[in-house]
MIFI-204037 format. One record per residue (C-alpha): chain; x, y, z; residue in one letter. Coordinates in Angstrom, 3 decimals. Each point is the difference from the previous one (the first is absolute). Layout:
+-------+----------+----------+----------+------+
: tikol :        u :        v :        w : mise :
+-------+----------+----------+----------+------+
:     A :        X :        Y :        Z :    a :
...
+-------+----------+----------+----------+------+
***
This chain:
+-------+----------+----------+----------+------+
: tikol :        u :        v :        w : mise :
+-------+----------+----------+----------+------+
:     A :    0.000 :    0.000 :    0.000 :    m :
:     A :    1.429 :    3.376 :   -1.008 :    r :
:     A :    0.656 :    2.215 :    3.019 :    s :
:     A :   -1.031 :    3.627 :    0.409 :    d :
:     A :    2.839 :    0.302 :    2.514 :    w :
:     A :    3.688 :    0.135 :   -0.985 :    p :
:     A :    1.880 :   -3.301 :    0.124 :    t :
:     A :    3.559 :   -0.659 :    1.100 :    r :
:     A :    2.219 :   -3.093 :    0.019 :    p :
:     A :   -0.318 :   -1.875 :    3.270 :    l :
:     A :    3.750 :    0.271 :    0.528 :    g :
:     A :   -0.321 :    3.788 :    0.311 :    e :
:     A :   -2.577 :   -0.340 :    2.774 :    l :
:     A :    1.543 :   -2.706 :    2.180 :    t :
:     A :    2.974 :   -1.100 :    2.037 :    v :
:     A :    0.945 :   -3.655 :   -0.517 :    s :
:     A :    0.914 :   -2.406 :    2.804 :    f :
:     A :    0.422 :   -3.103 :   -2.151 :    d :
:     A :    3.607 :   -0.418 :    1.134 :    s :
:     A :   -1.215 :   -0.732 :    3.537 :    r :
:     A :   -2.256 :   -2.914 :   -1.004 :    r :
:     A :    1.047 :   -3.423 :    1.209 :    k :
:     A :   -1.675 :   -3.321 :   -0.857 :    p :
:     A :   -0.044 :   -2.750 :    2.625 :    v :
:     A :   -0.655 :   -3.635 :   -0.936 :    k :
:     A :   -3.121 :   -1.436 :    1.577 :    e :
:     A :    2.074 :   -2.655 :    1.769 :    s :
:     A :    2.158 :    2.704 :    1.591 :    e :
:     A :   -2.771 :    2.321 :    1.205 :    r :
:     A :   -0.655 :    0.240 :    3.708 :    v :
:     A :   -3.636 :    0.598 :    0.834 :    r :
:     A :   -0.649 :    3.396 :    1.546 :    g :
:     A :   -2.334 :    3.015 :    0.068 :    p :
:     A :    1.288 :    1.918 :   -3.031 :    y :
:     A :   -1.595 :   -0.284 :   -3.462 :    p :
:     A :    2.182 :   -1.478 :   -2.749 :    y :
:     A :   -1.080 :    1.504 :   -3.345 :    y :
:     A :    0.264 :   -1.321 :   -3.524 :    g :
:     A :   -1.334 :    1.098 :   -3.379 :    a :
:     A :   -3.678 :   -0.240 :    0.957 :    s :
:     A :   -0.036 :    0.747 :    3.713 :    g :
:     A :    0.827 :   -1.792 :    3.234 :    i :
:     A :    1.325 :   -3.529 :   -0.524 :    v :
:     A :    1.197 :   -0.763 :    3.542 :    d :
:     A :    0.851 :    1.449 :    3.416 :    y :
:     A :    3.592 :    0.107 :    1.269 :    v :
:     A :    1.947 :    0.961 :    3.117 :    d :
:     A :    1.807 :    3.011 :   -1.471 :    g :
:     A :   -0.570 :    3.025 :   -2.212 :    y :
:     A :    1.849 :    2.036 :   -2.617 :    l :
:     A :   -2.266 :    3.052 :   -0.176 :    f :
:     A :   -1.976 :    2.132 :    2.430 :    d :
:     A :   -2.332 :    2.658 :   -1.375 :    g :
:     A :   -2.316 :    0.508 :   -2.973 :    e :
:     A :    1.195 :   -1.380 :   -3.336 :    y :
:     A :   -1.475 :   -0.931 :   -3.352 :    l :
:     A :    0.619 :   -3.522 :   -1.269 :    l :
:     A :   -0.352 :   -0.691 :   -3.737 :    i :
:     A :    0.035 :   -3.513 :   -1.437 :    a :
:     A :    3.197 :   -0.806 :   -1.901 :    e :
:     A :   -1.088 :   -3.309 :   -1.518 :    d :
:     A :   -2.887 :   -2.452 :   -0.197 :    g :
:     A :   -3.017 :   -0.693 :   -2.197 :    e :
:     A :   -2.007 :    2.541 :    2.005 :    n :
:     A :    1.888 :    2.769 :   -1.809 :    l :
:     A :   -2.028 :   -1.003 :   -3.065 :    r :
:     A :   -3.271 :   -1.182 :    1.520 :    t :
:     A :   -0.070 :    2.578 :    2.812 :    r :
:     A :   -2.399 :   -2.123 :    1.994 :    n :
:     A :    1.483 :    1.621 :    3.100 :    t :
:     A :    1.621 :    3.463 :    0.274 :    p :
:     A :    3.525 :    0.219 :   -1.420 :    v :
:     A :    0.765 :    2.860 :    2.400 :    a :
:     A :   -0.775 :    0.035 :    3.719 :    f :
:     A :    1.223 :    1.817 :    3.080 :    r :
:     A :    1.843 :   -1.645 :    2.868 :    a :
:     A :   -0.128 :    1.875 :    3.293 :    v :
:     A :    1.961 :   -0.638 :    3.197 :    g :
:     A :    2.757 :   -2.585 :    0.446 :    k :
:     A :    0.304 :   -2.604 :   -2.761 :    f :
:     A :    2.308 :   -2.063 :   -2.226 :    w :
:     A :    0.022 :    0.002 :   -3.828 :    v :
:     A :    1.393 :   -2.650 :   -2.360 :    n :
:     A :    1.354 :    0.740 :   -3.473 :    n :
:     A :   -3.300 :   -0.520 :   -1.829 :    h :
:     A :   -1.325 :    3.480 :    0.846 :    a :
:     A :    1.529 :    3.403 :   -0.671 :    h :
:     A :   -0.112 :    2.314 :    2.998 :    i :
:     A :   -0.231 :    3.791 :   -0.289 :    v :
:     A :   -1.178 :    3.124 :    1.786 :    q :
:     A :   -1.325 :    3.261 :   -1.406 :    g :
:     A :    2.732 :    2.646 :   -0.150 :    n :
:     A :   -2.132 :    3.055 :    0.763 :    g :
:     A :   -1.264 :    0.668 :   -3.510 :    l :
:     A :   -2.508 :   -2.762 :    0.644 :    a :
:     A :   -1.112 :   -1.686 :    3.204 :    t :
:     A :    0.491 :   -3.720 :    0.513 :    t :
:     A :   -3.705 :   -0.614 :    0.448 :    r :
:     A :   -0.938 :    1.942 :   -3.141 :    f :
:     A :    2.558 :   -1.975 :   -1.986 :    l :
:     A :   -1.661 :   -3.220 :    1.141 :    e :
:     A :   -3.148 :    1.076 :   -1.848 :    y :
:     A :    1.878 :    1.537 :   -2.931 :    a :
:     A :    1.942 :   -3.214 :   -0.707 :    v :
:     A :   -3.178 :   -2.087 :    0.312 :    r :
:     A :   -1.625 :    2.209 :   -2.641 :    a :
:     A :    3.010 :   -0.027 :   -2.339 :    a :
:     A :    0.320 :   -2.205 :   -3.088 :    d :
:     A :    3.082 :   -2.083 :    0.777 :    i :
:     A :   -0.336 :   -2.464 :   -2.896 :    s :
:     A :    2.461 :    1.817 :   -2.354 :    p :
:     A :    2.664 :   -0.176 :    2.728 :    y :
:     A :   -0.182 :   -3.736 :    0.688 :    l :
:     A :    2.605 :   -2.457 :   -1.266 :    t :
:     A :    0.146 :   -3.794 :    0.012 :    g :
:     A :   -1.921 :   -2.278 :   -2.354 :    a :
:     A :   -0.807 :   -2.630 :    2.641 :    v :
:     A :    0.215 :    1.817 :    3.333 :    m :
:     A :   -0.816 :    3.722 :   -0.154 :    p :
:     A :    2.589 :    2.265 :    1.586 :    k :
:     A :    0.059 :    3.710 :    0.775 :    l :
:     A :    3.667 :    0.890 :    0.270 :    t :
:     A :    1.298 :    2.914 :    2.015 :    r :
:     A :    1.137 :    1.630 :   -3.252 :    g :
:     A :   -3.488 :   -0.140 :   -1.455 :    n :
:     A :   -1.751 :    0.862 :    3.258 :    l :
:     A :    1.679 :    3.386 :    0.248 :    i :
:     A :   -1.170 :    0.812 :   -3.538 :    k :
:     A :   -3.668 :   -0.761 :    0.792 :    l :
:     A :   -2.031 :    3.207 :   -0.563 :    p :
:     A :   -2.418 :    0.756 :    2.812 :    v :
:     A :   -2.404 :    2.841 :    0.621 :    s :
:     A :    1.486 :    2.802 :    2.084 :    c :
:     A :   -2.502 :    2.748 :    0.922 :    p :
:     A :    0.847 :    2.716 :    2.549 :    p :
:     A :    0.509 :   -1.178 :    3.573 :    r :
:     A :   -3.312 :    1.436 :    1.208 :    e :
:     A :   -1.791 :   -2.026 :   -2.674 :    v :
:     A :    1.982 :   -3.103 :    0.956 :    q :
:     A :   -1.100 :    0.451 :    3.597 :    d :
:     A :   -3.627 :    0.416 :   -1.031 :    a :
:     A :    0.102 :   -3.135 :   -2.176 :    v :
:     A :    1.566 :   -1.970 :    2.840 :    v :
:     A :   -2.690 :    1.346 :    2.325 :    g :
:     A :   -2.752 :   -1.397 :   -2.230 :    v :
:     A :    1.536 :   -3.373 :   -0.882 :    l :
:     A :    1.652 :   -0.362 :    3.390 :    g :
:     A :   -3.342 :    0.351 :    1.779 :    a :
:     A :   -1.225 :   -3.070 :   -1.899 :    l :
:     A :    3.179 :   -1.966 :    0.674 :    d :
:     A :   -0.064 :    0.935 :    3.683 :    d :
:     A :   -3.572 :   -1.292 :    0.316 :    r :
:     A :    0.981 :   -3.160 :   -1.888 :    i :
:     A :    2.921 :   -0.565 :    2.383 :    d :
:     A :   -2.286 :    0.509 :    3.001 :    l :
:     A :   -2.553 :   -2.458 :   -1.379 :    l :
:     A :    2.738 :   -2.581 :   -0.588 :    r :
:     A :    1.296 :    0.422 :    3.531 :    q :
:     A :   -3.524 :   -0.392 :    1.341 :    t :
:     A :   -0.494 :   -3.114 :   -2.120 :    n :
:     A :    3.232 :   -1.493 :    1.328 :    a :
:     A :   -1.209 :    0.635 :    3.548 :    t :
:     A :   -3.415 :   -1.541 :   -0.700 :    l :
:     A :    1.675 :   -3.037 :   -1.592 :    e :
:     A :    2.312 :   -0.411 :    2.971 :    s :
:     A :   -2.835 :    0.210 :    2.524 :    i :
:     A :   -2.167 :   -2.464 :   -1.948 :    a :
:     A :    2.828 :   -2.520 :   -0.323 :    q :
:     A :    0.936 :    0.353 :    3.671 :    a :
:     A :   -3.613 :   -0.583 :    1.106 :    l :
:     A :   -0.362 :   -3.015 :   -2.267 :    f :
:     A :    3.200 :   -1.557 :    1.309 :    k :
:     A :   -0.905 :    0.713 :    3.619 :    s :
:     A :   -3.491 :   -1.475 :   -0.276 :    w :
:     A :    0.357 :   -2.846 :   -2.502 :    f :
:     A :    3.650 :   -1.047 :    0.192 :    i :
:     A :    1.191 :    0.778 :    3.534 :    d :
:     A :   -3.479 :   -0.272 :    1.600 :    f :
:     A :    0.780 :    2.849 :    2.422 :    d :
:     A :   -3.627 :    0.696 :    1.057 :    p :
:     A :   -0.662 :   -3.703 :    0.668 :    a :
:     A :    3.275 :   -0.333 :    1.925 :    r :
:     A :   -0.860 :    3.009 :    2.123 :    a :
:     A :   -3.408 :   -1.445 :    0.880 :    k :
:     A :    1.521 :   -3.427 :    0.747 :    a :
:     A :    2.349 :    1.734 :    2.448 :    e :
:     A :   -2.814 :    1.930 :    1.641 :    g :
:     A :    0.919 :    3.328 :   -1.573 :    r :
:     A :   -2.072 :    2.406 :   -2.068 :    e :
:     A :    1.091 :    0.058 :   -3.674 :    p :
:     A :    1.720 :    3.257 :   -0.882 :    e :
:     A :   -1.226 :    2.510 :   -2.554 :    g :
:     A :   -3.589 :   -1.202 :   -0.406 :    m :
:     A :   -3.391 :    0.531 :    1.571 :    d :
:     A :   -1.812 :   -2.596 :    2.079 :    a :
:     A :   -2.291 :   -1.061 :   -2.867 :    a :
:     A :    2.973 :   -0.772 :   -2.261 :    t :
:     A :    1.892 :   -1.733 :    2.802 :    a :
:     A :   -3.027 :   -2.230 :    0.646 :    a :
:     A :    0.392 :   -1.486 :   -3.496 :    l :
:     A :    3.278 :   -1.687 :    0.963 :    f :
:     A :    0.031 :   -3.260 :    2.007 :    p :
:     A :    1.878 :   -0.294 :    3.299 :    a :
:     A :    1.197 :   -3.560 :   -0.668 :    e :
:     A :    2.393 :   -1.719 :   -2.416 :    f :
:     A :    0.017 :   -3.436 :   -1.598 :    e :
:     A :    2.540 :   -2.129 :   -1.882 :    e :
:     A :    0.163 :    0.107 :   -3.802 :    s :
:     A :    2.366 :   -0.787 :   -2.867 :    a :
:     A :    1.467 :    3.470 :    0.546 :    l :
:     A :    0.306 :   -0.418 :    3.767 :    g :
:     A :   -2.247 :    1.716 :    2.502 :    l :
:     A :   -2.747 :    2.130 :   -1.563 :    i :
:     A :   -3.042 :    1.741 :    1.513 :    p :
:     A :   -2.761 :   -2.451 :    0.824 :    k :
:     A :   -2.644 :   -0.278 :   -2.705 :    g :
:     A :    2.289 :    1.331 :   -2.728 :    w :
:     A :    0.915 :   -2.167 :   -2.989 :    r :
:     A :    3.133 :   -0.378 :   -2.119 :    i :
:     A :   -0.604 :    1.287 :   -3.530 :    r :
:     A :    2.279 :    0.310 :   -3.027 :    s :
:     A :    0.019 :    3.157 :   -2.103 :    l :
:     A :   -1.578 :   -1.749 :   -2.965 :    d :
:     A :   -2.782 :   -1.469 :    2.137 :    s :
:     A :   -1.666 :    3.377 :    0.575 :    f :
:     A :    1.315 :    2.076 :   -2.948 :    a :
:     A :    0.201 :   -0.538 :   -3.759 :    t :
:     A :    3.351 :    0.675 :   -1.702 :    y :
:     A :   -0.760 :    0.534 :   -3.690 :    l :
:     A :    3.073 :   -0.092 :   -2.256 :    n :
:     A :    0.075 :    2.485 :   -2.859 :    g :
:     A :    0.052 :   -0.645 :   -3.721 :    l :
:     A :    2.752 :   -0.038 :   -2.626 :    a :
:     A :   -1.423 :    3.239 :   -1.330 :    l :
:     A :    2.067 :    0.082 :   -3.183 :    q :
:     A :   -2.602 :   -2.516 :   -1.175 :    k :
:     A :   -2.760 :    2.570 :    0.559 :    y :
:     A :    0.877 :    3.037 :   -2.151 :    p :
:     A :   -1.948 :    3.255 :    0.288 :    p :
:     A :   -3.008 :    0.530 :   -2.237 :    e :
:     A :    1.276 :    3.404 :   -1.159 :    s :
:     A :    2.024 :    3.032 :    1.049 :    d :
:     A :   -3.092 :    1.250 :    1.833 :    d :
:     A :   -1.289 :   -3.254 :    1.473 :    e :
:     A :    2.458 :   -1.739 :    2.307 :    f :
:     A :    1.021 :   -0.692 :    3.590 :    l :
:     A :    3.481 :    0.838 :    1.285 :    p :
:     A :    1.890 :   -3.149 :    1.009 :    v :
:     A :    0.892 :   -0.205 :    3.682 :    i :
:     A :    3.320 :   -1.807 :    0.368 :    k :
:     A :    2.421 :   -0.081 :    2.923 :    i :
:     A :    1.512 :    3.337 :   -1.077 :    a :
:     A :   -3.413 :    1.678 :    0.036 :    q :
:     A :   -0.828 :   -1.574 :    3.354 :    l :
:     A :    3.177 :    1.375 :    1.547 :    r :
:     A :   -0.513 :    3.449 :   -1.533 :    a :
:     A :   -3.721 :    0.072 :    0.837 :    g :
:     A :   -0.654 :    1.350 :   -3.479 :    s :
:     A :   -0.769 :   -1.191 :   -3.531 :    t :
:     A :    2.022 :    2.789 :   -1.638 :    a :
:     A :    1.817 :   -1.430 :   -3.015 :    g :
:     A :   -1.635 :   -3.428 :    0.440 :    a :
:     A :   -0.649 :   -2.458 :   -2.817 :    d :
:     A :   -3.557 :   -0.274 :   -1.304 :    r :
:     A :   -2.410 :   -2.919 :   -0.025 :    a :
:     A :   -3.570 :   -0.729 :   -0.982 :    s :
:     A :   -2.729 :    1.889 :    1.830 :    a :
:     A :   -2.284 :   -3.028 :   -0.343 :    r :
:     A :    1.605 :   -2.328 :    2.514 :    l :
:     A :   -2.072 :   -2.038 :    2.407 :    k :
:     A :   -0.933 :    2.280 :    2.939 :    p :
:     A :    2.110 :   -1.959 :    2.489 :    e :
:     A :    3.158 :    0.948 :   -1.935 :    y :
:     A :   -0.785 :    3.711 :    0.107 :    v :
:     A :    1.727 :    1.844 :    2.839 :    v :
:     A :   -1.759 :    2.869 :    1.766 :    r :
:     A :    0.968 :    2.489 :    2.671 :    d :
:     A :    0.170 :   -1.615 :    3.434 :    g :
:     A :    0.743 :   -3.505 :   -1.311 :    d :
:     A :    2.662 :   -2.036 :    1.817 :    v :
:     A :    2.816 :   -1.051 :   -2.341 :    l :
:     A :    2.823 :   -2.402 :    0.834 :    f :
:     A :    3.002 :   -0.410 :   -2.298 :    s :
:     A :    1.136 :   -3.564 :    0.620 :    w :
:     A :    3.012 :    0.011 :   -2.343 :    s :
:     A :    3.056 :    2.204 :   -0.276 :    g :
:     A :   -0.545 :    2.903 :    2.385 :    s :
:     A :   -2.556 :   -1.311 :    2.496 :    l :
:     A :   -2.398 :    2.737 :    1.123 :    e :
:     A :   -3.484 :    0.152 :    1.530 :    v :
:     A :   -1.766 :    3.286 :   -0.699 :    e :
:     A :   -3.360 :    1.719 :    0.074 :    l :
:     A :   -0.222 :    1.078 :   -3.635 :    w :
:     A :   -1.028 :    3.629 :   -0.513 :    c :
:     A :    1.339 :    0.661 :   -3.479 :    g :
:     A :   -3.254 :   -0.154 :   -1.936 :    g :
:     A :   -1.652 :   -2.548 :   -2.278 :    l :
:     A :    2.345 :   -2.614 :   -1.442 :    g :
:     A :    0.504 :   -3.588 :   -1.191 :    a :
:     A :    1.480 :   -2.690 :    2.255 :    l :
:     A :    3.233 :   -1.352 :   -1.471 :    n :
:     A :    1.530 :   -3.403 :    0.713 :    q :
:     A :    2.290 :   -0.203 :    3.054 :    h :
:     A :   -2.557 :    2.041 :    1.947 :    l :
:     A :   -2.741 :   -1.339 :    2.235 :    f :
:     A :   -3.209 :    1.957 :    0.446 :    k :
:     A :   -1.134 :   -0.902 :    3.517 :    v :
:     A :   -3.692 :   -0.114 :    0.873 :    t :
:     A :   -2.260 :   -1.768 :    2.475 :    s :
:     A :   -3.649 :   -0.742 :    0.601 :    d :
:     A :    0.818 :   -1.308 :    3.478 :    a :
:     A :    1.910 :    2.780 :    1.763 :    v :
:     A :    0.183 :    3.801 :   -0.369 :    p :
:     A :    2.712 :    1.683 :   -2.077 :    k :
:     A :    1.959 :    1.238 :    3.003 :    w :
:     A :    0.429 :   -3.557 :    1.249 :    f :
:     A :    1.244 :   -1.654 :   -3.195 :    y :
:     A :    2.157 :    3.019 :   -0.876 :    y :
:     A :    1.743 :    0.109 :    3.385 :    l :
:     A :    0.242 :   -3.791 :    0.197 :    a :
:     A :    1.748 :   -0.133 :   -3.381 :    t :
:     A :    2.249 :    2.917 :    0.965 :    r :
:     A :    0.944 :   -1.813 :    3.201 :    h :
:     A :    1.432 :   -2.934 :   -1.954 :    f :
:     A :    1.827 :    2.172 :   -2.559 :    l :
:     A :    3.429 :   -0.274 :    1.735 :    p :
:     A :   -0.398 :   -3.793 :    0.032 :    t :
:     A :   -0.935 :   -0.051 :   -3.674 :    f :
:     A :    2.970 :    2.224 :   -0.883 :    r :
:     A :    2.319 :   -2.345 :    1.857 :    e :
:     A :   -1.390 :   -2.967 :   -1.948 :    i :
:     A :    0.395 :    1.841 :   -3.310 :    a :
:     A :    3.564 :    1.037 :    0.826 :    a :
:     A :    1.063 :   -3.639 :    0.248 :    h :
:     A :   -1.472 :   -1.050 :   -3.353 :    k :
:     A :    2.703 :   -1.275 :   -2.347 :    a :
:     A :   -1.382 :    2.032 :   -2.895 :    t :
:     A :    0.680 :    3.386 :   -1.518 :    t :
:     A :   -3.296 :    1.302 :    1.369 :    m :
:     A :   -0.941 :   -1.061 :    3.521 :    g :
:     A :   -3.629 :   -0.833 :    0.618 :    h :
:     A :   -2.416 :   -1.849 :    2.225 :    i :
:     A :   -2.435 :   -2.775 :   -0.899 :    q :
:     A :   -3.628 :   -0.544 :    0.937 :    r :
:     A :    1.021 :   -2.609 :    2.546 :    k :
:     A :    1.655 :    2.793 :    1.987 :    h :
:     A :   -3.378 :    1.719 :    0.342 :    l :
:     A :   -1.338 :   -3.227 :    1.463 :    t :
:     A :    2.968 :   -0.306 :    2.338 :    e :
:     A :   -0.481 :    3.580 :    1.259 :    a :
:     A :   -2.330 :   -0.606 :    2.919 :    r :
:     A :   -1.304 :    2.062 :    2.881 :    l :
:     A :   -2.570 :   -0.272 :    2.780 :    a :
:     A :   -3.307 :    1.646 :   -0.832 :    m :
:     A :   -2.932 :    0.646 :    2.337 :    p :
:     A :   -3.584 :   -0.836 :   -0.973 :    p :
:     A :   -1.062 :    2.129 :   -2.968 :    i :
:     A :   -2.522 :    1.995 :    2.019 :    e :
:     A :    2.870 :    1.086 :    2.248 :    v :
:     A :    2.072 :    1.030 :   -3.038 :    v :
:     A :   -2.879 :    2.208 :   -1.173 :    h :
:     A :   -0.485 :    1.414 :    3.489 :    a :
:     A :    3.690 :    0.984 :    0.144 :    l :
:     A :   -0.245 :    1.714 :   -3.382 :    g :
:     A :   -0.931 :    3.478 :    1.305 :    p :
:     A :    3.341 :    0.161 :    1.835 :    a :
:     A :    2.244 :   -0.908 :   -2.965 :    i :
:     A :   -2.082 :    0.366 :   -3.177 :    g :
:     A :   -0.180 :    3.824 :    0.036 :    p :
:     A :    3.810 :    0.193 :    0.133 :    l :
:     A :    0.229 :   -1.915 :   -3.282 :    v :
:     A :   -2.884 :    1.991 :   -1.517 :    d :
:     A :    1.677 :    3.305 :    0.919 :    r :
:     A :    3.253 :   -1.227 :   -1.515 :    r :
:     A :   -1.794 :   -0.665 :   -3.304 :    i :
:     A :   -1.678 :    3.415 :    0.107 :    t :
:     A :    3.349 :    1.647 :    0.687 :    g :
:     A :    1.636 :   -1.786 :   -2.935 :    s :
:     A :   -2.778 :    1.101 :   -2.329 :    l :
:     A :    0.495 :    3.596 :    1.153 :    q :
:     A :    3.729 :   -0.330 :   -0.689 :    v :
:     A :   -0.768 :   -1.133 :   -3.546 :    r :
:     A :   -2.476 :    2.849 :   -0.568 :    e :
:     A :    2.395 :    2.662 :    1.261 :    l :
:     A :    2.889 :   -1.529 :   -1.935 :    g :
:     A :   -2.009 :    0.125 :   -3.216 :    e :
:     A :   -0.833 :    3.667 :    0.611 :    l :
:     A :    3.668 :    0.795 :    0.679 :    r :
:     A :    1.105 :   -1.793 :   -3.173 :    d :
:     A :   -2.620 :    1.895 :   -2.002 :    t :
:     A :    1.032 :    3.399 :    1.359 :    l :
:     A :    3.763 :   -0.580 :    0.007 :    l :
:     A :    0.901 :    0.372 :   -3.709 :    p :
:     A :   -2.368 :    2.920 :   -0.508 :    r :
:     A :    1.306 :    1.850 :    3.062 :    l :
:     A :    3.647 :   -0.654 :   -0.794 :    i :
:     A :   -0.500 :    1.208 :   -3.566 :    s :
:     A :   -1.955 :    3.081 :    1.058 :    g :
:     A :   -3.062 :   -1.121 :   -1.997 :    k :
:     A :   -2.202 :   -0.030 :    3.109 :    l :
:     A :   -0.528 :    3.108 :    2.107 :    r :
:     A :    0.935 :   -0.426 :    3.623 :    l :
:     A :   -3.296 :    1.303 :    1.450 :    p :
:     A :   -1.949 :   -2.606 :   -1.984 :    e :
:     A :    2.308 :   -2.786 :    1.176 :    a :
:     A :   -0.175 :    1.212 :    3.599 :    q :
:     A :   -3.794 :   -0.069 :   -0.153 :    g :
:     A :   -0.058 :   -3.569 :   -1.261 :    r :
:     A :    2.433 :   -1.131 :    2.691 :    v :
:     A :   -1.909 :    1.745 :    2.783 :    e :
:     A :   -3.199 :   -1.675 :   -1.158 :    e :
:     A :    1.671 :   -3.430 :   -0.079 :    a :
:     A :    1.481 :    0.425 :    3.478 :    l :
:     A :   -3.141 :    1.414 :    1.602 :    a :
+-------+----------+----------+----------+------+
***
C-alpha cells in the first residue's frame, strides 16, 4: 500500500544489537524464568538473559516470513535471551521502537527475502527495508490507537491464563488428588467451597485399580465418556470454488489459534468434521496440544481429534484430556518414528476416578464458568486482533485519519 507519509530505510531508524545474540542448544539450556526468543516468539525459558529493556525482534529466517501467519516483528520487554534466528533492534530517536513494530508488520518484505527453500531476511536486506516514518507526534498517536488494542489483548490473554490455571488446579484437586474427600475423611471442612458443594463429596474411600478412591466413584477411561474423532485427509476433499471453502485446521493452525494462510477444503463435509468456536481439539501427532478452538469455522484435518461427549459436560472432558497431556507427550517422545504420536489404546489406558454423573453436573457451576469465560476471552482476543490488523496498514500509510481510528477503537473497547 502506497504511504502518504515519507518512508526511510529501516537501517536509518534503528540501532542493531545482532552482535549480542547467542544461540544455546536445547540440550544445554538450563530452565529458568527468562524468555528465550527465536524467529516467531518465545521458544523456551532459561536461567540467564542477554538483554534488559524494550527491543524489537524481527524474524531472520523461517517459512513465516512468506506466509506471515504470525507477526514477523514483535517487541520483547524486560530481561530475555535471543538466539540467532531473530534480528534485534531499537528505535534510534527518529522512530520509536513500538512504532517500528507496527511499521515493519505493515511493510512488504517479500522483495527483500532470499533463499529458495528456507526464506531468509539478512541483516543487509533488513536495513534497506523501507518503512513509513511520519513525524514523532503522529507515531505516538498511531501507537496510542493500535497499542490500546494490543494492551487489551494482552490483558485478556493474562486473564485467560489465570482462568485456565484455576480450572486445572480445581480439577486436579477434586478429581485426581481427592482433596475435598480427604478433608472430610479426616474430619476437616474442605477448603475453598461452600457447604452445599462440600456435601457432594464422600467422607470415605475404597480400593480400586488406581488405589484408594472416594467411595461410590468409578474408574473411567477418557474414551469411555468422550468421543475422540480423528480428522480427514483433507487433500482428498478440495474446495468447491474460491468463494466456497473451509480453512483447514492442522497442527500449525491449532498452535497459532488462527486459520490465517491455511489450506482450503470442501465446505460440504459431514457436520462432525466441521470445527466451530469453543470446540475441544487435541493434536495427537507431532506437537501434542489440547486447546479450546476459537479461531473460527474450519475443517478438521487428520492428526487432530475433535473431542465431544454426550455423557459429561465440556469442562470435564476438556480438563480431563488436558490432565493427561504430559503423559501423552512422554509417550510420543519415546516413539521410534520421525513424528511422535499416541494411539487410541493410550486414551483407554488414561483412567481417572469419576463421581456419579449427577455429582459431575452439580459441580459444574464451580468449574464450568471458568472454561466458558476463557472461551469468551479468546473470542474477544480474535475480534480485537482482527480490528487491529484492519487498521494497521491504513494507519501506518496515513490513509486512515486518526480520529476515525480512535473512534472505532474506543467503541470496540467499551
